C-alpha positions in Angstrom: 4.4 -21.9 -5.4 5.6 -22.0 -8.9 5.8 -25.4 -10.7 9.3 -26.6 -11.2 9.2 -26.5 -15.0 7.1 -23.3 -15.3 9.0 -20.7 -13.2 8.6 -17.9 -15.7 4.9 -18.8 -16.4 4.3 -18.6 -12.6 5.9 -15.2 -12.5 3.7 -13.8 -15.3 0.6 -15.2 -13.5 1.4 -13.4 -10.2 0.3 -10.0 -11.3 -2.9 -8.2 -12.3 -3.8 -5.0 -14.1 -5.7 -2.6 -12.0 -7.8 0.3 -13.6 -9.2 2.9 -11.3 -11.8 5.6 -12.0 -11.2 8.6 -9.7 -13.7 10.9 -8.1 -12.7 13.7 -10.5 -13.7 11.6 -13.5 -10.1 10.7 -14.6 -8.6 7.2 -14.6 -5.3 5.6 -13.7 -3.8 2.2 -14.4 -1.5 0.2 -12.2 -0.2 -3.2 -11.3 -1.0 -5.4 -8.4 0.4 -8.8 -7.3 -0.5 -11.7 -5.0 1.3 -12.4 -1.7 0.7 -15.0 0.9 1.9 -13.9 4.4 2.4 -16.1 7.5 0.2 -15.1 10.4 1.9 -17.4 12.9 0.3 -15.7 15.9 -3.1 -17.1 14.8 -1.8 -20.1 12.9 -2.9 -19.2 9.3 -1.6 -17.7 6.1 -3.3 -14.8 4.4 -3.5 -14.2 0.7 -3.4 -10.5 -0.2 -3.1 -8.2 -3.2 -0.4 -5.5 -3.0 0.0 -2.3 -5.0 0.9 1.3 -4.4 -1.2 3.7 -2.4 -1.2 6.3 -5.2 -2.8 3.8 -7.6 -6.0 3.5 -5.5 -6.2 6.9 -3.8 -9.4 8.9 -4.6 -10.8 5.9 -6.6 -14.5 5.3 -6.8 -14.5 2.2 -9.0 -11.8 -0.3 -9.8 -11.5 -3.0 -12.4 -9.2 -5.9 -11.7 -8.2 -8.2 -14.6 -7.5 -11.7 -13.6 -6.5 -14.8 -15.6 -8.9 -17.7 -15.5 -9.1 -21.2 -16.9 -12.5 -22.5 -18.2 -13.6 -26.0 -17.6 -12.6 -26.9 -21.2 -9.0 -25.7 -20.5 -9.3 -22.5 -22.4 -7.5 -19.5 -20.8 -9.1 -16.1 -20.6 -9.1 -12.8 -18.7 -12.0 -11.9 -16.4 -12.8 -8.4 -15.5 -14.0 -7.9 -11.9 -15.6 -4.5 -11.2 -15.3 -3.3 -7.6 -17.3 -0.4 -6.2 -16.0 1.8 -3.3 -12.6 0.7 -4.4 -10.4 2.9 -2.3 -12.2 1.9 0.9 -11.4 -1.8 0.4 -7.6 -1.3 0.8 -5.5 -1.0 4.0 -2.7 1.5 3.8 0.8 0.9 5.1 1.1 2.1 8.7 4.0 4.4 7.7 2.6 7.3 5.7 5.9 7.6 3.9 5.7 4.1 2.4 3.7 4.0 -0.8 2.2 0.5 -0.3 -1.3 -0.8 0.4 -3.0 -4.2 0.5 -6.4 -5.7 0.2 -7.6 -9.1 1.3 -8.5 -11.4 -1.6 -12.0 -11.8 -0.3 -12.4 -8.0 0.4 -12.0 -7.3 -3.3 -13.5 -10.3 -5.0 -17.0 -11.7 -4.3 -16.7 -15.4 -3.5 -20.2 -16.2 -4.8 -19.3 -14.5 -8.1 -16.0 -16.4 -8.3 -17.8 -19.7 -7.7 -20.7 -19.0 -10.0 -18.9 -19.5 -13.3 -17.4 -22.7 -14.8 -13.9 -21.6 -14.4 -11.1 -21.2 -11.9 -8.7 -18.4 -11.2 -5.2 -19.1 -12.6 -2.8 -17.2 -10.4 0.4 -17.6 -8.4 1.5 -16.1 -5.1 4.7 -14.9 -3.7 4.8 -16.6 -0.3 7.4 -16.3 2.4 10.1 -18.3 0.4 10.3 -15.3 -1.9 11.2 -12.7 0.7 14.9 -12.1 1.0 14.3 -10.5 4.4 13.2 -13.9 5.8 16.4 -15.6 4.6 19.7 -13.9 3.8 19.3 -10.5 2.2 23.0 -9.9 2.2 24.0 -12.4 -0.5 23.3 -9.9 -3.2 26.1 -8.0 -4.9 26.0 -4.3 -5.8 24.7 -5.0 -9.3 22.2 -7.7 -10.0 19.9 -8.5 -12.9 16.2 -7.9 -12.1 12.9 -8.3 -13.7 9.8 -6.0 -13.5 6.4 -7.5 -14.3 3.5 -5.2 -15.0 1.4 -3.2 -17.4 3.2 0.0 -18.6 0.7 2.4 -19.9 -1.9 -0.4 -19.4 -0.2 -2.5 -22.1 -0.7 -6.3 -21.9 -1.0 -9.2 -24.3 -4.8 -9.5 -24.2 -4.8 -12.4 -26.7 -2.5 -14.6 -24.5 -3.4 -12.9 -21.1 0.1 -12.0 -20.3 1.7 -8.9 -18.6 4.8 -7.2 -19.9 8.2 -8.2 -18.5 11.1 -5.8 -18.5 14.7 -6.5 -17.5 17.2 -4.2 -15.9 19.7 -4.1 -13.1 19.8 -2.8 -9.6 21.1 0.8 -10.0 22.0 1.0 -6.3 22.9 -2.0 -4.1 20.0 -3.9 -2.7 21.9 -4.4 0.6 22.0 -0.7 1.1 19.1 1.6 2.1 19.0 4.3 -0.6 19.1 7.7 0.9 18.5 6.1 4.3 15.2 4.7 3.3 14.3 1.0 2.8 14.4 1.5 -1.0 16.7 0.9 -3.9 17.0 2.1 -7.5 16.6 0.0 -10.7 17.7 0.8 -14.2 14.1 0.5 -15.5 11.8 3.3 -16.7 9.1 4.3 -14.3 6.1 4.6 -16.5 2.4 5.0 -15.8 0.8 1.6 -15.3 4.0 0.2 -13.8 3.1 1.5 -10.4 3.0 -1.5 -8.0 5.0 -3.8 -10.2 7.1 -6.4 -8.4 10.9 -6.2 -8.9 12.4 -9.6 -8.9 15.8 -11.1 -8.6 15.7 -13.9 -11.2 18.7 -16.2 -11.8 18.6 -19.2 -14.1 21.8 -21.4 -14.1 22.4 -24.4 -16.3 23.6 -27.3 -14.1 24.5 -30.9 -14.6 22.5 -33.3 -12.5 23.8 -36.8 -11.7 21.7 -39.5 -13.4 20.2 -37.2 -15.9 21.1 -37.4 -19.6 21.1 -33.6 -20.2 21.7 -30.6 -18.0 18.7 -28.7 -16.5 18.1 -25.3 -15.1 18.4 -24.2 -11.5 16.3 -21.2 -10.5 16.6 -18.5 -7.8 13.7 -16.1 -7.5 13.3 -13.4 -4.8 10.8 -10.6 -4.5 13.2 -7.6 -3.9 10.7 -4.8 -3.9 7.8 -2.9 -5.5 8.2 -0.1 -8.0 6.5 3.2 -7.0 8.5 6.2 -8.3 11.1 7.6 -10.6 13.2 10.7 -11.2 11.8 13.7 -13.1 13.1 17.1 -13.7 11.6 19.8 -11.5 12.9 23.3 -12.4 16.7 22.8 -12.6 17.1 19.6 -10.6 16.0 16.0 -10.8 13.7 14.9 -7.9 12.1 11.6 -6.9 8.3 11.5 -7.6 5.6 9.0 -7.5 4.9 7.5 -10.9 1.4 9.1 -10.8 3.0 12.5 -10.5 5.4 12.1 -13.4 3.1 10.4 -15.9 2.3 13.6 -17.8 5.8 15.0 -17.8 8.1 15.3 -20.8 10.0 12.0 -20.8 13.0 13.7 -22.4 13.7 14.9 -18.8 13.1 11.4 -17.3 16.3 9.6 -16.2 14.7 6.2 -16.8 15.5 5.2 -13.2 12.8 3.5 -11.1 12.6 3.7 -7.3 11.4 0.6 -5.4 10.2 0.0 -1.9 12.0 -3.0 -0.4 9.8 -6.1 0.1 10.5 -6.2 3.8 7.9 -3.3 4.1 5.3 -5.7 2.9 6.0 -7.9 5.9 5.0 -5.0 8.1 1.4 -5.7 7.0 1.3 -8.8 9.2 0.2 -7.1 12.5 -2.6 -5.3 10.5 -3.7 -8.6 9.0 -3.7 -10.3 12.4 -5.8 -7.5 13.9 -8.3 -7.7 11.0 -8.6 -11.4 11.3 -9.2 -11.2 15.1 -11.8 -8.4 14.5 -13.7 -10.6 12.1 -13.9 -13.6 14.4 
């Protein structure tokens, strides 16, 4: 949950940069973020990391960059190197959905986390942030959205911050673009942005009785996850995974991103329940 006065800080602490070294010796960067899903059947919540399948496929080694706070209050970035990286992720059950997840403990060694004099400084998107669990039909055809991630691996390493980009929904969130549980955003799909959360973020100045000055009211929802964009192929534009357009001529890129709707993340719940039961 994000602290009331630090909504935007919470958003920028919900993501992580992921660098993968592939079996052919090349590398790819992407974005991951934290979710907490309710597993009501077994009475617990599970914290997971979500990204795109194409970020982790064929990867031998991965490095996850996470913000930490030292015991003296100093903020820093810690690099966690993970072997057998691809094998630690669970793929979405629908092969057409470019999403995967890993349990927090499956990626990060608890002993290593507890060995240092620091704590992780991250925020999660829990069920309050999923429009599918509330009223997804309140959104108009055009809404302001934010994308948080690491385009081309860029981040503010001095202040441990990701890059935030602002755009609009290019197709209505209430509609399923081309019959799929997806929507378009007017934000470029650039290597490193794969797996970035797309957020509805509304900040309204309101007067509150009994307060001397007005304050802000916030509405934040996790609408989806960026995975692709449009690129010219022969004489027509086609939707491709970001991984497949990263080496293309960007003069032929329409600067349109394609996002999987966040309700597809909720489809991980049965997998999580099965994994929890198997580990009992």
